[in-house]
KEKE-3310 file (N, C-alpha, C; in steps of 0.2 Angstrom, whole numbers, plus 5000, padded with zeros to 4 digits):
npx = (4834:4817:4803:4790:4772:4757:4742:4732:4714:4716:4730:4745:4757:4774:4785:4802:4810:4825:4829:4820:4819:4812:4817:4816:4801:4789:4775:4764:4753:4737:4730:4717:4720:4733:4747:4755:4770:4770:4769:4781:4791:4787:4788:4802:4807:4805:4810:4825:4843:4841:4834:4839:4842:4833:4827:4816:4797:4782:4766:4749:4733:4720:4712:4706:4710:4721:4727:4729:4737:4747:4751:4755:4766:4774:4776:4784:4795:4801:4802:4812:4812:4806:4791:4774:4756:4744:4730:4712:4717:4731:4742:4741:4738:4729:4714:4697:4683:4671:4653:4658:4670:4679:4675:4684:4695:4713:4721:4714:4716:4730:4732:4726:4735:4747:4744:4740:4751:4761:4754:4751:4744:4733:4716:4712:4709:4709:4710:4708:4711:4707:4704:4692:4684:4688:4685:4691:4689:4699:4702:4709:4716:4721:4710:4702:4687:4678:4670:4668:4662:4665:4662:4676:4688:4692:4683:4670:4671:4673:4662:4654:4657:4653:4639:4634:4630:4636:4646:4666:4679:4692:4706:4712:4714:4713:4703:4700:4693:4678:4667:4664:4668:4666:4663:4674:4679:4670:4668:4679:4678:4667:4671:4684:4682:4671:4672:4682:4674:4664:4674:4677:4665:4662:4673:4671:4659:4663:4673:4666:4659:4671:4676:4667:4661:4672:4683:4696:4710:4710:4718:4722:4723:4728:4730:4734:4734:4726:4726:4733:4727:4717:4721:4723:4712:4704:4698:4700:4712:4725:4737:4746:4753:4760:4764:4758:4753:4761:4770:4762:4762:4776:4776:4768:4773:4785:4779:4777:4789:4805:4816)
npy = (5606:5601:5607:5603:5607:5606:5611:5605:5604:5601:5597:5605:5598:5597:5592:5586:5585:5578:5575:5562:5556:5558:5565:5571:5576:5584:5588:5601:5611:5616:5633:5644:5658:5661:5669:5675:5680:5673:5660:5658:5658:5649:5638:5638:5637:5622:5616:5619:5616:5614:5624:5633:5628:5624:5624:5624:5624:5617:5618:5616:5621:5618:5626:5641:5653:5649:5650:5660:5668:5660:5662:5674:5672:5664:5675:5683:5677:5669:5673:5673:5658:5647:5640:5632:5633:5622:5624:5628:5627:5625:5614:5599:5586:5577:5570:5575:5569:5573:5581:5594:5601:5611:5609:5601:5596:5603:5592:5580:5579:5580:5569:5558:5558:5555:5543:5535:5538:5526:5515:5513:5506:5501:5502:5512:5513:5527:5529:5542:5548:5561:5577:5574:5559:5553:5545:5541:5536:5531:5529:5516:5522:5535:5543:5554:5549:5552:5551:5547:5554:5557:5560:5564:5552:5559:5570:5564:5558:5568:5575:5563:5564:5578:5578:5567:5563:5556:5550:5551:5556:5545:5536:5528:5516:5498:5488:5474:5465:5465:5465:5475:5477:5488:5505:5513:5503:5500:5512:5512:5502:5503:5516:5511:5497:5502:5514:5506:5495:5503:5509:5496:5496:5506:5505:5491:5494:5505:5496:5486:5493:5499:5489:5481:5463:5458:5458:5464:5469:5480:5494:5496:5512:5518:5535:5548:5557:5550:5536:5526:5520:5512:5503:5490:5485:5484:5475:5480:5487:5488:5496:5506:5522:5534:5546:5551:5562:5572:5565:5566:5581:5585:5577:5587:5597:5594:5590:5604:5611:5611:5600)
npz = (4825:4825:4834:4841:4845:4854:4858:4870:4876:4890:4891:4886:4875:4871:4859:4855:4840:4831:4815:4812:4823:4840:4852:4864:4876:4882:4897:4899:4910:4903:4902:4898:4900:4898:4892:4878:4882:4893:4888:4880:4890:4899:4890:4887:4898:4898:4889:4892:4888:4876:4869:4863:4851:4843:4825:4817:4819:4821:4824:4834:4838:4848:4856:4856:4862:4867:4855:4849:4856:4856:4840:4843:4851:4844:4832:4839:4847:4838:4826:4816:4813:4801:4801:4806:4808:4812:4803:4794:4776:4777:4769:4771:4765:4767:4762:4767:4771:4775:4779:4782:4782:4788:4802:4806:4818:4821:4828:4826:4813:4811:4818:4808:4798:4805:4808:4795:4789:4797:4795:4779:4771:4775:4783:4796:4813:4825:4842:4853:4869:4877:4884:4878:4871:4857:4843:4829:4811:4797:4779:4769:4761:4767:4770:4779:4787:4795:4813:4831:4844:4863:4880:4889:4900:4912:4914:4915:4926:4936:4934:4940:4952:4956:4954:4961:4978:4989:4982:4976:4968:4964:4963:4948:4945:4942:4949:4962:4957:4945:4951:4962:4979:4989:4990:4982:4975:4967:4958:4952:4943:4937:4929:4924:4917:4911:4903:4893:4889:4882:4873:4864:4860:4851:4840:4838:4830:4820:4814:4806:4796:4790:4786:4777:4783:4789:4779:4778:4786:4799:4808:4827:4835:4849:4857:4866:4884:4894:4888:4894:4903:4900:4891:4894:4896:4886:4871:4859:4854:4846:4845:4852:4852:4860:4854:4844:4840:4840:4828:4819:4819:4814:4802:4794:4795:4786:4774:4771:4771:4765:4774)
capx = (4829:4811:4799:4781:4768:4751:4738:4726:4711:4720:4737:4751:4763:4779:4791:4807:4815:4832:4828:4815:4820:4809:4823:4811:4794:4787:4769:4759:4744:4732:4727:4715:4722:4740:4750:4762:4776:4770:4771:4788:4793:4788:4791:4810:4813:4804:4816:4832:4849:4837:4828:4845:4845:4827:4829:4808:4792:4775:4761:4741:4727:4710:4709:4706:4711:4729:4730:4730:4744:4751:4753:4758:4773:4778:4780:4788:4801:4804:4801:4816:4813:4802:4786:4768:4753:4739:4724:4712:4720:4739:4741:4742:4739:4723:4707:4691:4678:4665:4650:4659:4680:4680:4675:4687:4701:4719:4724:4711:4720:4738:4732:4725:4740:4753:4741:4741:4761:4763:4751:4750:4738:4726:4711:4715:4704:4712:4705:4713:4710:4708:4695:4686:4687:4687:4685:4691:4689:4703:4703:4716:4720:4722:4706:4698:4681:4673:4672:4662:4666:4661:4665:4683:4687:4691:4676:4664:4675:4673:4654:4650:4658:4650:4633:4632:4634:4640:4651:4670:4685:4694:4710:4710:4717:4710:4699:4702:4688:4673:4662:4667:4665:4666:4662:4679:4681:4663:4668:4685:4677:4665:4676:4687:4678:4666:4676:4685:4668:4663:4678:4676:4657:4661:4677:4668:4655:4666:4677:4661:4659:4678:4679:4661:4664:4680:4688:4704:4713:4709:4723:4716:4728:4726:4734:4731:4737:4724:4725:4737:4721:4711:4725:4725:4705:4703:4700:4699:4716:4732:4743:4748:4756:4756:4767:4754:4750:4768:4773:4759:4766:4782:4774:4764:4781:4790:4775:4776:4795:4810:4820)
capy = (5603:5604:5608:5604:5611:5603:5612:5603:5606:5600:5599:5608:5594:5597:5587:5590:5579:5578:5573:5558:5554:5559:5566:5572:5577:5589:5590:5608:5611:5620:5637:5649:5664:5660:5675:5675:5680:5667:5653:5658:5657:5641:5632:5639:5632:5615:5614:5621:5619:5612:5630:5637:5622:5624:5624:5624:5622:5616:5619:5618:5622:5617:5629:5647:5656:5650:5649:5668:5668:5656:5665:5681:5671:5662:5680:5689:5675:5664:5677:5672:5653:5643:5637:5632:5632:5620:5628:5626:5629:5621:5609:5590:5579:5573:5571:5575:5566:5574:5588:5601:5601:5616:5607:5595:5598:5601:5585:5576:5580:5576:5559:5554:5559:5549:5534:5531:5535:5521:5509:5515:5503:5498:5505:5513:5519:5530:5531:5547:5549:5566:5580:5569:5552:5553:5539:5542:5532:5533:5523:5513:5528:5540:5548:5555:5548:5556:5547:5549:5559:5553:5561:5559:5550:5564:5574:5560:5556:5574:5575:5560:5567:5582:5576:5562:5566:5550:5547:5557:5553:5539:5534:5526:5508:5491:5485:5468:5461:5469:5466:5480:5476:5494:5510:5514:5497:5498:5517:5510:5495:5507:5519:5508:5492:5503:5516:5501:5492:5509:5511:5492:5496:5510:5502:5486:5496:5506:5492:5484:5499:5502:5482:5474:5455:5458:5455:5469:5472:5487:5495:5500:5514:5524:5539:5551:5556:5545:5529:5521:5519:5509:5499:5483:5483:5484:5471:5481:5493:5485:5498:5513:5527:5541:5553:5551:5569:5574:5562:5571:5590:5585:5576:5592:5602:5591:5593:5611:5616:5607:5598)
capz = (4829:4826:4840:4838:4850:4854:4864:4869:4882:4897:4893:4880:4876:4868:4856:4850:4834:4828:4810:4811:4831:4843:4857:4871:4877:4891:4896:4905:4911:4897:4904:4893:4900:4897:4890:4873:4886:4898:4884:4879:4897:4902:4885:4887:4905:4899:4884:4894:4885:4868:4867:4858:4846:4838:4818:4814:4823:4818:4831:4832:4845:4847:4862:4852:4866:4867:4847:4848:4861:4852:4836:4845:4853:4837:4828:4845:4851:4833:4820:4811:4810:4798:4807:4803:4813:4807:4802:4787:4772:4775:4767:4774:4759:4771:4760:4774:4767:4781:4778:4785:4780:4791:4808:4809:4822:4820:4832:4822:4805:4810:4818:4802:4794:4807:4806:4787:4788:4800:4791:4772:4766:4781:4786:4802:4819:4830:4850:4856:4876:4880:4888:4874:4870:4849:4839:4821:4805:4792:4775:4769:4756:4772:4769:4783:4785:4802:4820:4836:4851:4869:4887:4891:4908:4920:4913:4919:4934:4940:4934:4944:4960:4958:4956:4967:4985:4990:4978:4976:4964:4965:4959:4943:4945:4940:4957:4963:4953:4941:4954:4968:4984:4990:4985:4977:4970:4961:4954:4946:4940:4932:4926:4919:4912:4907:4896:4889:4884:4877:4867:4861:4856:4846:4837:4832:4825:4815:4809:4802:4792:4786:4784:4780:4783:4791:4775:4779:4793:4802:4814:4830:4837:4855:4858:4871:4889:4896:4885:4898:4909:4895:4887:4897:4897:4880:4866:4850:4855:4843:4847:4858:4850:4863:4850:4837:4836:4838:4824:4814:4817:4811:4797:4791:4794:4781:4768:4769:4772:4763:4778)
cpx = (4824:4806:4794:4777:4761:4749:4733:4721:4713:4727:4741:4756:4767:4783:4796:4810:4819:4830:4821:4815:4817:4814:4821:4805:4793:4778:4768:4755:4742:4728:4726:4719:4729:4741:4753:4768:4775:4772:4778:4791:4794:4791:4801:4813:4811:4810:4825:4837:4846:4834:4833:4845:4838:4827:4820:4803:4785:4770:4753:4739:4723:4708:4708:4709:4718:4731:4731:4736:4749:4754:4759:4767:4777:4783:4785:4793:4805:4803:4805:4815:4806:4797:4778:4764:4746:4732:4721:4717:4727:4736:4745:4741:4732:4717:4703:4686:4671:4661:4655:4666:4683:4680:4679:4695:4707:4723:4719:4716:4726:4738:4731:4731:4746:4750:4743:4747:4762:4759:4746:4746:4735:4723:4715:4708:4710:4709:4709:4709:4711:4705:4691:4689:4684:4691:4686:4695:4695:4704:4709:4721:4721:4717:4702:4691:4675:4674:4664:4665:4661:4666:4671:4683:4687:4686:4670:4666:4672:4665:4650:4650:4656:4643:4629:4636:4637:4645:4657:4674:4690:4702:4710:4715:4714:4708:4701:4696:4682:4669:4664:4664:4666:4665:4667:4680:4673:4665:4675:4683:4671:4668:4680:4687:4674:4667:4677:4678:4665:4666:4677:4670:4659:4667:4675:4663:4657:4670:4671:4659:4665:4679:4671:4664:4670:4685:4695:4703:4711:4714:4719:4722:4726:4733:4732:4734:4734:4723:4728:4731:4718:4715:4722:4719:4701:4703:4702:4707:4723:4737:4742:4754:4755:4760:4764:4753:4756:4771:4768:4762:4771:4781:4770:4771:4784:4788:4776:4783:4800:4814:4827)
cpy = (5606:5602:5608:5604:5608:5604:5610:5606:5606:5600:5601:5601:5596:5593:5590:5584:5583:5573:5569:5553:5561:5560:5568:5575:5579:5588:5597:5608:5616:5625:5643:5656:5665:5667:5673:5675:5674:5660:5653:5655:5652:5636:5633:5634:5625:5612:5616:5622:5617:5620:5633:5632:5621:5626:5627:5624:5623:5614:5616:5618:5621:5621:5638:5654:5658:5650:5656:5669:5665:5659:5670:5678:5669:5669:5684:5684:5670:5667:5673:5663:5650:5639:5637:5630:5629:5622:5626:5631:5627:5615:5601:5585:5574:5574:5570:5574:5565:5581:5594:5600:5605:5615:5603:5599:5597:5593:5582:5572:5576:5569:5556:5554:5555:5542:5532:5532:5528:5515:5511:5511:5499:5503:5507:5515:5520:5533:5537:5548:5555:5570:5574:5564:5553:5548:5539:5535:5535:5527:5521:5518:5533:5545:5548:5553:5549:5549:5548:5550:5556:5556:5559:5557:5554:5567:5570:5558:5563:5576:5571:5560:5573:5582:5571:5564:5562:5544:5553:5552:5551:5538:5529:5521:5503:5489:5479:5463:5466:5470:5469:5478:5480:5498:5515:5508:5499:5506:5516:5505:5500:5511:5515:5503:5496:5508:5509:5498:5495:5511:5505:5492:5500:5508:5496:5489:5498:5500:5489:5489:5499:5494:5478:5466:5456:5454:5458:5469:5479:5487:5500:5506:5518:5526:5543:5552:5551:5537:5524:5517:5515:5503:5491:5479:5481:5478:5472:5482:5488:5488:5504:5517:5535:5547:5554:5556:5572:5572:5568:5577:5589:5582:5582:5598:5599:5593:5599:5615:5610:5607:5593)
cpz = (4826:4832:4837:4844:4847:4859:4863:4874:4888:4897:4886:4881:4870:4864:4853:4847:4833:4819:4812:4819:4836:4851:4865:4871:4882:4891:4902:4904:4906:4902:4898:4894:4900:4892:4883:4878:4891:4895:4884:4885:4898:4898:4886:4894:4904:4895:4888:4888:4875:4866:4861:4850:4842:4831:4816:4821:4820:4826:4828:4841:4845:4854:4858:4856:4866:4861:4846:4852:4858:4846:4837:4847:4847:4835:4834:4844:4843:4827:4814:4810:4806:4803:4803:4809:4810:4808:4796:4782:4772:4774:4771:4769:4763:4766:4765:4769:4772:4777:4778:4787:4787:4800:4811:4812:4820:4822:4825:4815:4805:4813:4814:4798:4797:4808:4799:4787:4791:4797:4783:4769:4769:4783:4794:4810:4824:4838:4853:4864:4877:4884:4884:4872:4862:4847:4832:4816:4799:4787:4773:4764:4760:4770:4776:4783:4790:4808:4824:4841:4857:4875:4889:4899:4914:4919:4917:4925:4939:4939:4941:4951:4961:4960:4960:4975:4988:4986:4977:4970:4969:4961:4955:4943:4944:4949:4956:4961:4949:4946:4961:4975:4989:4987:4980:4971:4964:4957:4950:4942:4935:4926:4920:4913:4908:4901:4891:4884:4880:4871:4862:4855:4849:4839:4832:4827:4821:4811:4804:4797:4786:4782:4783:4778:4788:4786:4775:4782:4794:4809:4820:4836:4844:4857:4864:4879:4895:4895:4889:4903:4907:4893:4889:4898:4891:4874:4861:4849:4853:4845:4850:4855:4854:4860:4844:4834:4835:4831:4817:4812:4812:4803:4791:4790:4788:4773:4766:4768:4771:4769:4776)
residu = (MET:LEU:LEU:THR:ILE:ASP:VAL:GLY:ASN:THR:ASN:ILE:VAL:LEU:GLY:LEU:TYR:SER:GLY:ARG:GLU:LEU:VAL:GLY:ASP:TRP:ARG:MET:ARG:THR:ASP:ALA:ARG:ILE:THR:ALA:ASP:GLU:LEU:ALA:LEU:THR:MET:ARG:GLY:LEU:LEU:GLY:PRO:HIS:ALA:ASP:ALA:ILE:THR:GLY:ILE:SER:ALA:LEU:SER:THR:VAL:PRO:ALA:VAL:LEU:ARG:GLU:LEU:ARG:VAL:MET:LEU:SER:ARG:TYR:TYR:ALA:GLU:LEU:PRO:LYS:ILE:VAL:ILE:GLU:PRO:GLY:VAL:ARG:THR:GLY:VAL:PRO:LEU:LEU:VAL:ASP:ASN:PRO:LYS:GLU:VAL:GLY:ALA:ASP:ARG:LEU:VAL:ASN:THR:LEU:ALA:ALA:HIS:HIS:LEU:HIS:PRO:ARG:THR:ALA:CYS:VAL:VAL:VAL:ASP:PHE:GLY:THR:SER:THR:ASN:VAL:ASP:ALA:ILE:SER:ALA:LYS:GLY:GLU:PHE:LEU:GLY:GLY:ALA:PHE:ALA:PRO:GLY:ILE:GLU:ILE:SER:VAL:ASP:ALA:LEU:ALA:ALA:ARG:ALA:ALA:ALA:LEU:ARG:LYS:VAL:GLU:LEU:VAL:PRO:PRO:ARG:SER:VAL:ILE:GLY:LYS:ASN:THR:VAL:GLU:CYS:LEU:GLN:SER:GLY:ILE:LEU:TYR:GLY:PHE:ALA:GLY:GLN:VAL:ASP:GLY:LEU:VAL:LYS:ARG:ILE:GLU:ARG:GLU:LEU:SER:PRO:GLY:GLY:THR:GLU:PRO:VAL:ALA:VAL:ILE:ALA:THR:GLY:GLY:LEU:ALA:PRO:LEU:VAL:LEU:GLU:GLU:SER:GLU:THR:ILE:THR:GLU:HIS:VAL:PRO:ASP:LEU:THR:LEU:LEU:GLY:LEU:ARG:LEU:VAL:TYR:GLU:ARG:ASN:HIS:ARG:VAL)
# end
């Protein structure tokens, strides 16, 4: 079985593949102070009986401190297994048509590969709802063209609660109407519909550049832990692929190791 590890700024997501089938996935909170030993112990606890069935590992980290410990963990606890950590120089097959390819995060790389795998002849936009909201453009040839960053939903909610004395964190569910009748509903409306409008605005502008005149279809894929909050309110997202990054990790592993 292939273990895929996606270390993000907020969560670490584990995925276990049997061939091409994702048979299980788990989430744990990212802690920049975690040690290699703690990481190995926590992962083993989550994987349970599957822990001894791992035959290969594909991993990435967007958190430098955790990346160091991830490498130590892999060399200490999984030294005998074939493995790959996504970083500059790793063969992904994704052309990077940007000013500085080394700036492109590993998560954006594997998301690009996965999106093109799902839509091999169609331009794509990937909207990754995480700590930040990333909106990335991918050509019909699978080229990474760049994108846009915006503050993530949770960051914005935390900042609003911290800077406005009369406001507080609220449950992120749709209010009765867009016009809020109380403070909680006003916050819920601004957050949910505001972020949906932000994403739709960015996606529509990117679509105009990917397909001038709207002559070619564009697939808009949502992923990331916070995507379900916005899916029902967005007018542009065409599909939800929660395991997009894990799929990309599997594809990169297959490109670099015979399976």
